[in-house]
C-alpha positions in Angstrom: 23.1 4.4 4.3 25.2 1.4 5.4 24.0 -1.5 7.5 26.0 -2.7 10.5 24.6 -5.3 12.9 24.5 -3.7 16.4 25.9 -5.5 19.3 23.4 -7.2 21.7 22.8 -5.0 24.7 23.2 -6.2 28.3 19.8 -6.8 29.8 18.2 -8.4 32.8 16.0 -11.5 32.4 12.3 -10.4 32.2 10.9 -13.1 34.4 8.1 -13.8 31.9 7.0 -17.3 31.0 8.7 -17.5 27.5 6.6 -20.5 26.4 3.4 -18.7 27.2 4.7 -15.5 25.6 5.5 -17.5 22.4 1.9 -18.9 22.4 0.5 -15.3 22.9 2.6 -14.1 19.9 1.4 -17.0 17.9 -2.2 -15.7 18.0 -1.2 -13.0 15.6 -1.5 -14.5 12.1 1.1 -13.4 9.5 2.2 -14.1 6.0 5.3 -16.1 5.3 8.4 -14.8 3.5 11.7 -16.1 2.4 14.5 -13.4 2.4 17.0 -14.2 -0.3 20.5 -12.8 -0.8 24.0 -13.7 -2.1 26.7 -14.8 0.4 30.3 -13.7 0.3 31.0 -16.4 -2.3 28.2 -15.3 -4.5 26.0 -18.3 -3.7 22.2 -17.8 -3.5 20.9 -18.1 0.1 17.6 -17.7 1.8 15.8 -17.8 5.2 12.2 -18.3 6.0 10.8 -15.4 8.1 7.3 -14.3 9.2 8.5 -11.2 11.1 8.1 -8.8 8.2 6.4 -5.4 7.9 6.1 -2.3 5.8 7.7 0.7 7.5 7.4 3.7 5.1 6.1 4.6 1.7 8.3 7.6 1.2 11.0 6.4 1.0 9.7 2.9 0.5 11.1 0.9 3.4 10.4 -2.6 4.7 11.7 -4.4 7.8 12.6 -8.0 8.6 13.6 -9.3 12.0 16.5 -11.7 11.9 17.7 -14.0 14.7 21.3 -13.1 15.7 22.4 -16.7 15.6 21.0 -17.2 12.1 23.4 -17.3 9.2 21.2 -14.8 7.5 22.0 -12.2 10.1 25.6 -11.9 8.9 24.6 -12.6 5.3 22.3 -9.5 5.2 24.8 -7.2 6.8 25.2 -4.5 4.1 23.8 -6.8 1.5 21.0 -6.2 -1.0 18.1 -8.7 -0.4 14.7 -9.8 -1.7 11.6 -10.4 0.4 9.6 -13.1 -1.3 6.0 -13.3 0.0 5.2 -16.9 -0.4 2.1 -18.4 -2.2 0.1 -21.2 -0.6 1.7 -23.8 -2.9 5.2 -23.0 -1.7 5.1 -24.8 1.6 8.0 -27.1 0.6 10.2 -24.1 -0.2 9.2 -22.5 3.2 10.3 -25.6 5.1 13.4 -26.0 3.0 14.6 -22.5 4.1 13.3 -23.0 7.7 15.9 -25.6 8.7 14.3 -28.6 7.1 16.3 -28.8 3.8 15.0 -31.2 1.2 17.9 -32.5 -1.0 15.4 -33.4 -3.7 13.9 -29.9 -3.9 14.7 -27.8 -6.9 14.7 -24.3 -5.6 13.1 -22.0 -8.3 15.8 -19.3 -8.3 15.5 -16.2 -10.5 18.9 -14.5 -10.9 20.0 -11.2 -12.5 23.4 -9.7 -12.5 22.2 -6.3 -11.1 19.8 -7.5 -8.4 19.7 -9.9 -5.4 18.2 -13.4 -6.2 14.5 -14.0 -5.8 12.2 -17.0 -6.0 9.8 -17.8 -8.8 6.2 -18.6 -7.9 5.8 -16.2 -5.0 2.7 -14.1 -4.7 4.8 -10.9 -4.4 8.4 -9.8 -4.0 10.4 -6.7 -3.1 14.0 -6.3 -3.9 15.8 -4.0 -1.5 19.0 -2.1 -0.9 20.3 -2.0 2.7 19.0 1.1 4.6 19.8 0.6 8.3 19.9 -2.0 11.1 18.7 -1.7 14.7 19.1 -3.7 17.9 16.2 -6.0 18.5 17.3 -8.0 21.6 18.0 -11.5 20.4 17.2 -10.3 16.8 18.5 -7.7 14.5 16.0 -5.4 12.7 17.0 -5.0 9.1 15.5 -2.2 7.1 15.7 -2.2 3.3 14.7 0.4 0.7 12.5 -1.1 -2.0 13.9 -0.6 -5.5 11.9 -3.2 -7.5 8.7 -5.1 -6.7 5.9 -7.1 -8.3 2.7 -9.0 -7.3 0.5 -11.8 -8.6 -3.1 -12.5 -7.8 -2.5 -15.9 -6.1 -3.3 -17.1 -2.6 -0.6 -16.5 0.0 0.8 -18.8 2.6 0.0 -17.9 6.2 1.3 -18.8 9.6 -0.8 -19.1 12.8 -0.2 -20.8 16.2 3.0 -22.3 15.0 1.5 -23.8 11.9 1.4 -23.0 8.2 -2.1 -22.4 6.9 -4.1 -21.2 3.9 -6.5 -18.3 3.9 -10.2 -19.0 4.4 -13.2 -17.2 3.0 -13.5 -13.5 3.1 -15.6 -12.3 6.0 -18.5 -11.2 3.8 -18.5 -14.4 1.8 -19.3 -16.3 5.0 -23.0 -16.8 6.1 -24.0 -13.8 8.1 -26.1 -16.0 10.4 -22.9 -17.5 11.9 -21.2 -15.7 14.8 -17.5 -15.2 15.1 -17.1 -18.2 17.3 -18.7 -20.5 14.7 -22.1 -21.0 16.5 -25.4 -20.1 14.7 -26.5 -16.6 15.6 -29.9 -16.0 17.1 -32.8 -15.4 14.8 -33.0 -11.6 15.4 -29.4 -11.3 14.5 -30.0 -13.0 11.1 -32.9 -10.5 10.5 -30.6 -7.6 11.5 -28.0 -8.8 8.9 -30.7 -9.0 6.3 -31.9 -5.5 7.1 -28.3 -4.3 6.8 -27.9 -5.9 3.5 -31.1 -4.4 2.2 -30.1 -0.9 3.4 -26.8 -1.3 1.5 -28.8 -1.9 -1.6 -30.9 1.2 -1.1 -34.2 -0.3 0.1 -36.2 2.3 1.9 -38.3 2.1 5.1 -41.6 2.0 3.1 -40.7 -1.0 1.1 -42.3 -4.4 2.1 -39.8 -6.7 3.8 -40.5 -10.3 4.5 -38.4 -11.1 7.6 
């Protein structure tokens, strides 16, 4: 299928508080990607995006949401591209492609004649052929069919409340006597967690428990 950027529709203002809406949306934590491609002159380009999702496994499709005014919107029109899922140590690269270019940064490009460019050091990457585009208001929704991919077991970069972050501990690595808001749980809750843990290990009701 071919990709053509749809024209923005005519719509009425929603009347919503856009600043508050942005804050609300910021409560949803995401990973961070850089979408890379070649421009009309064959130069390697990229744009930092956190609006990325898997769409389908058969066929394998992924989606990125691109601002209409961004250079990448025209650059991705009908173009193969790579979604680079960034690792936690790639903050400088994320900022570089998010409108804060660093002239001293050496971008770790990996180039092949038969594939769109990608970045070295990412936790995962997916090289895609253009599948279809859809109207997304002030964004264009770009779907790509995955043709190559790979992953490494390294910590990803995340984005929450308008800030880049690192992942914390897994939930079950945290003390079970701490509630979700960070306060110590009451004593009975700690005992309940201990009972749950013992049950998971197969301890029966007739066993002696010191709670």
